[in-house]
NUZAVEX-399038 format. One line per 5 residues: their letters; for each residue x, y, z of N, C-alpha, C, O. Coordinates in Angstrom, 3 decimals. Atoms other than C-alpha are relative to their C-alpha. Layout:
REM residues N
A = X Y Z X Y Z X Y Z X Y Z | ...
***
This chain:
REM residues 175
MIGKP = -1.229 0.128 0.778 -25.034 -9.854 -7.486 1.149 0.666 0.760 0.985 1.750 1.320 | -1.161 -0.535 -0.704 -21.586 -9.297 -6.008 0.715 0.995 -0.900 0.997 0.704 -2.063 | -0.708 -1.026 0.759 -19.870 -6.092 -7.119 1.495 -0.274 -0.048 2.004 -1.120 0.687 | -1.429 0.225 0.212 -16.265 -5.889 -8.224 0.832 0.108 1.285 1.652 -0.774 1.538 | -0.809 -0.064 -1.214 -14.800 -4.680 -4.911 -0.215 -1.192 0.925 0.746 -1.708 1.496
LRGVE = 0.244 1.152 -0.866 -16.505 -7.471 -2.963 0.651 -1.255 -0.556 1.157 -2.082 0.202 | -0.676 1.133 0.621 -15.187 -10.004 -5.451 1.495 0.081 0.304 2.144 -0.942 0.519 | -1.407 -0.180 -0.364 -11.746 -8.534 -4.766 0.262 -0.393 1.434 1.307 -0.964 1.746 | -0.128 0.382 -1.403 -12.304 -9.004 -1.046 -0.032 -1.522 0.115 0.761 -2.105 0.855 | 0.068 1.467 -0.011 -13.315 -12.636 -1.648 1.305 -0.605 -0.497 1.799 -1.576 0.077
TANKL = -1.272 0.483 0.539 -10.183 -13.162 -3.737 1.109 0.175 1.026 1.926 -0.726 1.215 | -1.016 -0.246 -1.032 -8.023 -11.603 -1.021 -0.108 -1.032 1.115 0.904 -1.536 1.602 | 0.195 1.002 -1.046 -9.541 -13.947 1.537 0.505 -1.370 -0.449 1.152 -2.078 0.323 | -0.452 1.295 0.529 -8.878 -16.983 -0.679 1.516 -0.076 -0.078 2.105 -1.125 0.183 | -1.460 -0.041 0.132 -5.268 -15.905 -1.249 0.707 0.192 1.341 1.924 0.031 1.434
GLSIA = -0.604 -0.265 -1.304 -4.715 -15.107 2.423 0.611 1.388 0.096 1.451 1.642 0.959 | -0.568 -1.353 0.028 -3.958 -11.461 1.602 -0.742 0.965 0.916 -0.228 2.038 1.234 | 0.797 -0.880 -0.846 -6.683 -9.985 3.784 0.425 -0.185 1.451 0.616 -1.313 1.907 | -0.320 0.080 -1.423 -5.791 -9.149 7.380 -1.206 0.483 0.786 -2.014 1.259 0.277 | 1.171 -0.312 -0.829 -8.289 -8.806 10.223 -0.244 1.502 0.108 -1.395 1.939 0.086
DLTNG = 0.142 -1.451 -0.136 -7.612 -5.052 10.583 -0.829 0.612 -1.112 -1.558 1.577 -0.881 | 0.650 -0.603 1.164 -8.990 -4.379 7.110 -1.397 -0.547 -0.272 -2.084 -0.057 -1.168 | 1.305 0.614 0.280 -12.116 -6.535 7.306 -1.131 0.606 0.820 -2.277 0.175 0.694 | 1.039 -0.695 -0.773 -13.991 -4.256 9.728 -0.273 1.348 -0.645 0.594 2.220 -0.671 | 0.380 -1.277 0.600 -15.854 -1.467 7.964 0.768 0.283 -1.275 1.738 1.041 -1.268
YQAAT = -0.727 -0.119 1.266 -14.783 -1.666 4.343 0.169 1.437 -0.476 1.125 1.727 -1.195 | -0.130 -1.393 0.431 -15.373 2.066 3.810 0.785 0.859 0.999 0.970 2.055 0.776 | -0.807 -0.732 -0.979 -13.324 3.054 6.877 1.367 0.316 -0.602 1.861 -0.409 -1.465 | -1.331 -0.386 0.472 -10.032 4.837 6.267 1.051 -0.951 0.575 1.017 -1.300 1.755 | -1.111 0.857 -0.407 -6.951 2.625 6.402 1.046 0.847 0.718 1.342 1.967 0.303
TRAEF = -1.079 -0.704 -0.696 -4.279 3.637 8.883 1.352 -0.447 -0.552 1.457 -1.449 -1.260 | -1.366 0.360 0.404 -0.538 3.599 8.268 0.374 -1.374 0.555 1.009 -2.176 -0.131 | -0.320 1.285 -0.630 -0.239 0.676 10.693 -0.677 -1.153 -0.731 -0.040 -2.166 -1.021 | 0.741 1.066 0.678 -2.929 -1.394 8.989 0.618 -0.329 -1.348 0.769 -1.500 -1.697 | -0.549 0.234 1.336 -1.403 -0.929 5.545 1.368 -0.668 0.084 1.687 -1.538 -0.727
CRAAV = -1.322 0.633 -0.156 2.090 -1.828 6.757 -0.148 -1.460 0.404 0.594 -2.313 -0.083 | 0.251 1.397 -0.371 0.742 -4.984 8.416 -0.431 -0.807 -1.225 0.004 -1.943 -1.415 | 0.448 0.682 1.217 -0.989 -5.879 5.155 1.169 -0.205 -0.970 1.247 -1.240 -1.632 | -1.159 0.123 0.891 2.235 -5.242 3.208 0.924 -1.132 0.459 1.409 -1.910 -0.362 | -0.853 1.068 -0.521 4.251 -7.530 5.480 -0.699 -1.352 -0.172 -0.043 -2.343 -0.492
NFLRK = 0.757 1.216 0.255 1.486 -10.152 5.258 0.138 -0.409 -1.473 0.306 -1.589 -1.780 | -0.166 0.254 1.433 1.716 -9.832 1.446 1.361 -0.665 -0.258 1.445 -1.653 -0.987 | -1.340 0.570 0.181 5.467 -10.522 1.603 0.052 -1.442 0.507 0.639 -2.310 -0.140 | 0.030 1.373 -0.545 4.880 -13.586 3.802 -0.688 -0.944 -0.976 -0.178 -2.025 -1.272 | 0.757 0.856 0.923 2.266 -14.970 1.403 0.774 -0.231 -1.295 0.649 -1.285 -1.917
YGYNV = -0.810 0.120 1.211 4.636 -14.351 -1.500 1.166 -0.979 0.211 1.708 -1.529 -0.748 | -1.094 0.909 -0.309 7.266 -16.440 0.273 1.268 0.695 0.470 2.304 0.058 0.657 | -1.150 -0.762 -0.494 9.594 -13.667 1.427 0.120 -0.258 1.500 -0.854 -0.100 2.237 | -0.202 0.338 -1.415 11.088 -14.655 4.791 0.205 1.265 0.830 1.340 1.684 1.060 | -0.070 -1.228 -0.795 10.282 -11.566 6.858 0.430 -0.273 1.436 0.836 0.645 2.148
DVVTP = -0.295 0.316 -1.396 10.920 -13.420 10.119 1.489 0.037 0.326 1.860 -0.038 1.497 | -1.434 -0.145 -0.262 14.707 -13.122 9.693 0.411 1.473 0.076 1.570 1.791 0.342 | -0.264 -1.442 -0.011 14.420 -9.319 9.543 -0.078 0.519 1.438 -1.024 0.220 2.167 | 0.033 -0.638 -1.323 15.309 -7.387 12.696 -0.848 1.258 -0.113 -0.487 2.190 -0.832 | 0.909 -1.150 0.128 12.420 -4.948 13.163 0.566 1.278 0.602 1.170 1.257 1.675
KIFAD = -0.334 -1.323 -0.527 13.123 -1.248 13.601 -1.016 0.305 1.097 -2.186 -0.064 0.991 | 0.890 -0.369 -1.096 11.663 0.086 16.824 -0.265 1.501 -0.056 0.664 2.304 -0.132 | 0.403 -1.408 -0.039 9.716 3.361 16.844 -0.426 0.357 1.418 -0.800 -0.520 2.197 | 0.389 -0.466 -1.335 8.955 5.454 19.928 -1.491 -0.147 0.253 -1.909 -0.276 1.403 | 1.455 0.022 -0.188 5.195 5.303 19.310 -0.677 -1.308 -0.404 -1.906 -1.374 -0.433
TSDKD = 0.583 1.319 0.270 4.696 1.647 18.328 1.074 -1.071 0.143 2.236 -0.868 -0.208 | -0.902 1.150 -0.098 6.254 -1.707 19.089 -0.481 -1.125 -0.924 -0.035 -2.266 -0.807 | 0.557 0.977 0.930 4.306 -3.478 16.322 1.118 -0.590 -0.856 1.809 0.132 -1.576 | -1.096 0.684 0.707 6.687 -6.054 14.845 -0.093 0.181 -1.520 0.919 0.415 -2.180 | 0.141 -0.123 1.455 5.245 -5.859 11.317 0.335 1.407 -0.492 0.897 1.567 -1.575
IGIAA = -0.385 -1.370 0.375 5.631 -2.078 11.228 1.516 0.122 0.026 2.110 0.732 -0.863 | -1.457 -0.011 -0.087 9.225 -2.520 12.352 0.663 -0.728 -1.157 1.688 -0.285 -1.676 | -0.517 0.754 1.152 9.816 -5.120 9.643 -0.133 0.848 -1.266 0.804 0.933 -2.059 | 0.221 -0.849 1.184 8.307 -2.801 7.008 1.011 1.147 -0.030 1.498 1.518 -1.098 | -0.976 -1.100 -0.055 10.603 -0.003 8.177 1.413 -0.500 -0.310 2.149 0.143 -1.057
TLKIT = -1.331 0.566 0.262 13.718 -2.196 8.167 0.177 -0.297 -1.486 1.253 -0.083 -2.043 | -0.060 0.331 1.435 12.896 -3.317 4.609 -0.154 1.231 -0.898 -0.105 1.123 -2.124 | 0.159 -1.275 0.716 12.399 0.352 3.611 -1.296 0.067 -0.811 -1.370 0.747 -1.834 | 1.333 -0.127 0.582 8.759 -0.170 2.692 -0.608 1.296 0.501 -1.327 1.978 -0.229 | 0.507 -1.213 -0.622 7.935 2.674 5.062 1.115 0.665 0.789 2.180 0.090 1.015
SGTDT = -0.915 -0.702 -0.899 9.691 5.243 7.153 -0.859 0.720 1.026 -2.085 0.736 0.919 | 0.752 -0.711 -1.024 8.697 7.243 10.152 -0.521 1.332 -0.490 -0.220 1.766 -1.602 | 0.559 -1.316 0.320 6.833 10.530 10.187 0.821 1.119 0.634 0.665 2.288 0.281 | -0.858 -0.984 -0.662 9.376 12.274 12.407 1.279 -0.712 0.410 1.326 -1.374 1.447 | -1.241 0.727 -0.270 12.924 10.971 12.277 0.701 0.516 1.260 1.340 -0.265 1.965
AKNLF = -0.646 -0.561 -1.190 14.167 13.324 15.019 -0.574 -0.611 1.280 0.156 -0.866 2.238 | 0.662 0.570 -1.174 11.616 11.913 17.477 -0.229 -1.508 -0.129 -0.784 -2.129 0.777 | 0.163 1.429 0.268 11.647 8.390 15.964 -1.470 -0.428 0.066 -1.807 -1.432 0.693 | 1.435 0.286 -0.004 7.877 8.452 15.379 -0.454 -0.622 -1.321 0.078 -0.322 -2.390 | 0.621 0.611 1.171 5.807 6.350 12.997 -1.410 0.541 -0.238 -1.847 0.614 -1.387
TPDRK = 1.389 -0.472 0.048 2.310 7.733 13.736 -0.911 -1.087 -0.590 -1.483 -0.908 -1.665 | 0.718 1.158 0.541 0.553 4.369 13.313 -1.481 0.220 -0.282 -2.034 -0.415 -1.180 | 1.444 -0.181 0.164 -3.020 5.649 13.609 -0.384 1.078 -1.005 -1.568 1.320 -1.236 | 0.309 -1.016 0.997 -2.714 8.393 11.009 -0.589 -0.669 -1.238 -0.136 -1.736 -1.650 | 0.660 0.538 1.187 -4.967 7.816 8.000 0.941 0.034 -1.195 1.651 1.016 -1.414
LTREE = -0.841 0.156 1.184 -3.188 6.638 4.871 -0.624 0.737 -1.185 -1.841 0.701 -1.367 | 0.480 -0.658 1.212 -3.469 8.695 1.675 0.290 -0.881 -1.214 1.054 -1.842 -1.134 | -0.237 0.755 1.240 -3.563 7.404 -1.890 1.470 0.054 -0.414 2.021 -0.954 -0.858 | -1.401 -0.082 0.419 -0.054 8.696 -2.586 0.902 -0.807 0.934 1.889 -1.391 0.487 | -0.777 0.831 -0.916 1.297 7.019 0.550 -0.172 -1.479 -0.348 0.796 -2.239 -0.334
AAALL = 0.252 1.388 0.397 -0.360 3.747 -0.507 0.829 -0.356 -1.232 1.460 -1.412 -1.273 | -0.774 0.258 1.217 1.244 4.006 -3.952 1.481 -0.161 0.319 2.131 -1.071 -0.196 | -1.419 0.067 -0.357 4.677 4.649 -2.436 0.317 -1.302 0.733 1.330 -1.941 0.447 | -0.237 1.236 -0.749 4.385 1.718 -0.025 -0.078 -1.220 -0.920 0.725 -2.145 -0.796 | 0.131 1.115 0.941 3.219 -0.619 -2.797 1.212 -0.097 -0.921 1.702 -1.193 -1.193
KNVLD = -1.218 0.002 0.839 6.128 0.417 -5.032 1.172 -0.545 0.794 1.995 -1.291 0.265 | -1.102 0.479 -0.843 8.479 -0.236 -2.129 -0.088 -1.505 0.238 0.944 -2.162 0.379 | 0.150 1.453 -0.090 7.039 -3.751 -1.752 0.599 -0.645 -1.243 1.318 -1.640 -1.143 | -0.578 0.538 1.237 7.921 -4.371 -5.406 1.522 0.098 0.025 2.215 -0.811 -0.431 | -1.454 -0.160 -0.107 11.414 -3.010 -4.743 0.606 -1.091 0.879 1.640 -1.662 0.533
VLGVK = -0.493 1.049 -0.903 11.878 -5.442 -1.830 0.046 -1.343 -0.729 0.993 -2.113 -0.565 | 0.078 1.269 0.722 10.829 -8.327 -4.078 0.867 -0.028 -1.254 1.058 -1.084 -1.858 | -0.807 -0.069 1.217 13.026 -7.126 -6.939 -0.824 -0.111 -1.264 -0.312 -0.502 -2.313 | 0.906 0.065 1.159 10.015 -6.959 -9.268 0.099 1.307 -0.776 -0.029 2.391 -0.206 | -0.114 -1.183 0.855 10.453 -4.578 -12.175 -1.384 0.555 -0.326 -2.365 -0.187 -0.389
YDATA = 1.251 -0.672 0.320 7.754 -2.038 -13.025 0.289 1.153 -0.948 1.421 1.625 -1.046 | -0.092 -1.108 0.954 7.112 0.661 -15.609 -0.434 1.283 0.707 -1.597 1.430 1.082 | 0.309 -1.270 -0.672 7.307 4.133 -14.055 -0.106 1.151 -1.003 0.065 2.315 -0.642 | 0.174 -1.026 1.018 6.745 5.977 -17.330 -1.020 1.025 0.480 -2.062 0.671 1.031 | 0.871 -1.079 -0.488 5.165 9.346 -16.576 -1.416 -0.124 -0.548 -1.629 -0.397 -1.729
VVWAD = 1.417 -0.023 0.335 1.385 9.451 -16.576 -0.430 1.465 0.044 0.031 2.222 0.898 | 0.449 -1.391 0.041 -0.368 12.703 -17.480 -1.224 0.146 0.916 -2.370 0.124 0.467 | 1.059 -0.181 -0.985 -2.366 13.177 -14.293 -0.529 1.425 -0.076 0.257 2.368 -0.169 | 0.597 -1.340 -0.006 -4.786 16.113 -14.325 0.388 0.764 1.263 0.432 1.994 1.259 | -0.379 -0.621 -1.271 -3.740 16.773 -10.719 1.459 -0.293 0.381 1.794 -0.394 1.561
AKDIS = -1.410 0.346 -0.228 -0.019 16.001 -11.117 0.686 0.937 0.988 1.542 0.510 1.764 | -0.641 -0.983 -0.898 0.931 19.193 -9.260 -0.307 -0.285 1.468 0.394 0.205 2.352 | 0.390 0.319 -1.368 -0.803 17.804 -6.159 0.702 -1.240 0.547 0.651 -1.505 1.748 | -0.691 1.223 -0.427 1.239 14.587 -6.057 1.367 0.393 0.553 2.162 1.030 -0.139 | -1.284 -0.308 -0.634 4.160 14.910 -3.630 1.145 -0.605 -0.801 0.981 -1.641 -1.445
AYAQT = -1.168 0.450 0.767 7.622 14.499 -5.156 0.354 -1.450 0.309 0.684 -2.217 -0.596 | -0.376 1.365 -0.373 8.286 11.305 -3.197 -0.931 -1.056 -0.601 -0.547 -2.220 -0.711 | 0.998 0.967 0.456 5.143 9.671 -4.641 -0.234 0.007 -1.503 -1.003 -0.817 -1.999 | 0.267 -0.093 1.435 5.273 10.665 -8.314 0.342 -1.280 -0.743 -0.479 -1.793 -1.504 | -0.397 1.243 0.668 7.212 7.621 -9.515 -0.929 -1.133 0.397 -1.331 -1.938 -0.443
AANAM = 0.869 1.064 -0.504 5.075 5.362 -7.340 -1.397 0.080 -0.612 -1.949 -0.941 -1.021 | 1.332 -0.158 0.590 1.773 6.794 -8.609 0.016 -0.468 -1.452 -0.893 -1.172 -1.892 | -0.117 0.421 1.399 2.932 6.295 -12.194 0.160 -1.515 -0.109 -0.498 -2.160 -0.925 | -0.262 1.438 0.052 4.233 2.785 -11.529 -1.242 -0.812 0.341 -1.536 -1.804 -0.326 | 1.198 0.753 -0.403 1.065 1.629 -9.759 -1.107 0.117 -1.043 -1.871 -0.826 -1.246
YNATV = 0.974 -0.158 1.078 -1.105 3.057 -12.543 0.396 -0.882 -1.198 -0.435 -1.610 -1.741 | -0.461 0.780 1.155 1.004 1.466 -15.292 -0.103 -1.499 0.240 -0.267 -2.271 -0.705 | 0.115 1.418 -0.346 0.880 -1.866 -13.449 -1.455 -0.428 0.200 -1.729 -1.594 0.482 | 1.438 0.187 -0.248 -2.933 -1.545 -13.145 -0.298 -0.451 1.429 -1.277 -1.152 1.685 | 0.210 0.282 -1.420 -2.578 -1.862 -9.375 -0.900 1.078 0.597 -1.781 0.781 1.404
MGGTS = 0.847 -1.124 -0.404 -4.103 1.583 -8.771 -0.424 0.741 -1.255 0.335 0.827 -2.220 | 0.484 -0.766 1.138 -6.209 3.618 -11.151 -0.282 1.432 0.386 0.013 1.857 1.503 | 0.445 -1.353 -0.287 -7.501 7.133 -11.396 -1.317 -0.046 0.759 -1.915 -1.109 0.926 | 1.227 -0.055 -0.803 -10.487 8.302 -9.380 -1.177 0.628 -0.736 -2.239 0.827 -0.146 | 1.057 -0.651 0.766 -12.547 9.890 -12.150 -0.191 -0.741 -1.319 0.756 -1.305 -1.869
TSKLV = 0.266 0.625 1.292 -14.220 8.530 -15.256 0.121 0.991 -1.151 0.154 0.588 -2.313 | -0.044 -0.999 1.065 -13.988 11.820 -17.157 1.403 0.542 -0.285 1.655 1.048 -1.378 | -1.381 -0.415 0.238 -10.287 12.677 -16.709 0.911 -0.792 0.928 0.440 -1.382 1.900 | -0.948 0.790 -0.772 -7.138 11.076 -15.298 0.422 0.772 1.250 1.290 1.643 1.196 | -0.222 -0.674 -1.273 -7.119 12.188 -11.660 0.478 -1.032 1.011 -0.076 -2.128 1.091
FEPKS = -0.534 0.928 -1.005 -5.080 10.575 -8.869 -0.522 0.284 1.406 -0.638 -0.639 2.212 | 0.443 -0.412 -1.345 -6.356 12.506 -5.814 0.954 -0.514 1.079 0.565 -1.303 1.940 | -1.041 0.545 -0.868 -3.109 11.902 -3.924 -0.222 0.167 1.498 0.258 -0.651 2.283 | 0.191 -0.261 -1.431 -4.232 13.360 -0.589 -1.270 -0.636 0.550 -1.547 -0.525 1.744 | 1.238 0.645 -0.445 -7.514 11.418 -0.443 0.321 -1.214 0.856 1.330 -1.888 0.646
PYTHE = -0.232 1.176 -0.850 -7.835 8.754 2.236 -0.211 -1.288 -0.779 -0.978 -1.332 -1.741 | 0.094 1.323 0.609 -7.461 5.113 1.271 -0.843 -0.878 0.922 -0.568 -0.954 2.119 | 0.907 0.793 -0.829 -10.224 2.785 2.487 0.506 -1.427 0.204 1.425 -1.885 -0.475 | -0.315 1.416 -0.225 -10.026 -0.741 3.861 -0.255 -0.800 -1.273 0.577 -1.606 -1.689 | 0.349 0.726 1.216 -11.787 -2.036 0.759 1.019 0.248 -1.113 1.463 -0.694 -1.770
ASIVT = -0.990 -0.320 1.029 -9.407 -0.199 -1.594 1.333 -0.668 0.313 2.013 -1.149 -0.594 | -1.260 0.633 -0.403 -6.438 -1.535 0.389 -0.009 -1.484 -0.344 0.950 -2.002 -0.915 | 0.104 1.437 0.272 -7.632 -5.133 0.122 0.061 -0.269 -1.499 0.823 -1.123 -1.950 | 0.047 0.202 1.449 -8.416 -4.880 -3.592 1.357 0.320 -0.635 1.782 -0.354 -1.574 | -1.309 -0.371 0.535 -5.084 -3.172 -4.252 1.028 -1.102 0.227 1.849 -1.369 -0.651
FVKLW = -0.949 1.092 -0.239 -3.139 -6.007 -2.626 -0.296 -1.193 -0.909 0.627 -1.912 -1.293 | 0.324 1.045 0.971 -5.023 -8.469 -4.856 0.597 0.367 -1.361 1.195 -0.478 -2.027 | -0.553 -0.431 1.292 -4.035 -6.421 -7.916 1.528 -0.065 0.006 2.134 -0.417 -1.006 | -1.457 0.106 -0.111 -0.427 -6.257 -6.677 0.418 -1.465 -0.126 1.412 -1.774 -0.784 | -0.265 1.437 0.092 -0.497 -10.054 -6.269 -0.067 -0.459 -1.460 0.807 -1.182 -1.938
EFVKK = 0.157 0.368 1.414 -1.759 -10.452 -9.828 1.167 0.532 -0.821 1.645 -0.145 -1.731 | -1.129 -0.585 0.726 1.000 -8.126 -11.060 1.282 -0.794 0.234 1.999 -1.094 -0.721 | -1.260 0.715 -0.274 3.842 -9.978 -9.313 -0.043 -1.444 -0.466 1.004 -2.057 -0.672 | 0.134 1.393 0.425 2.483 -13.361 -10.372 -0.077 -0.152 -1.523 -0.209 -1.271 -2.020 | 0.052 0.069 1.470 2.434 -12.470 -14.113 1.167 -0.783 -0.532 1.297 -0.951 -1.745
***
């Protein structure tokens, strides 16, 4: 029997939301570069013309999709003084939430950012609080515990979670 995450992977493949980077080692940690490529792929599949966007250039990557994501303000660099993106750094749950919220902003899709009572709210960075709430309220991302509402903002985000999350984001924008 196929479990829920695998069904999400199958759905992503059918929708064209899965990118090659994320299909190797589903439990591997997603990098910042991989998630940005997936976000730009999501925009393309949605019908957003990303090819007219002039990509921002970072000192540590010339990846066009990362540049497009930066120009659209889906992401920003990790060191503005040195113009760095740090593409191979592992993505955290709070970073994923922020990037997903920014995708909705680019598309002009409204979301409910009503505060959620996270058991670990003090651990969520200020920049990601609205995003964590919005992604939870949109049922794009959930908590990580069955006994209390925990976000675990600093935990790494896996390839499988990334793929399934983009399917849930697709379902949200297509409502």
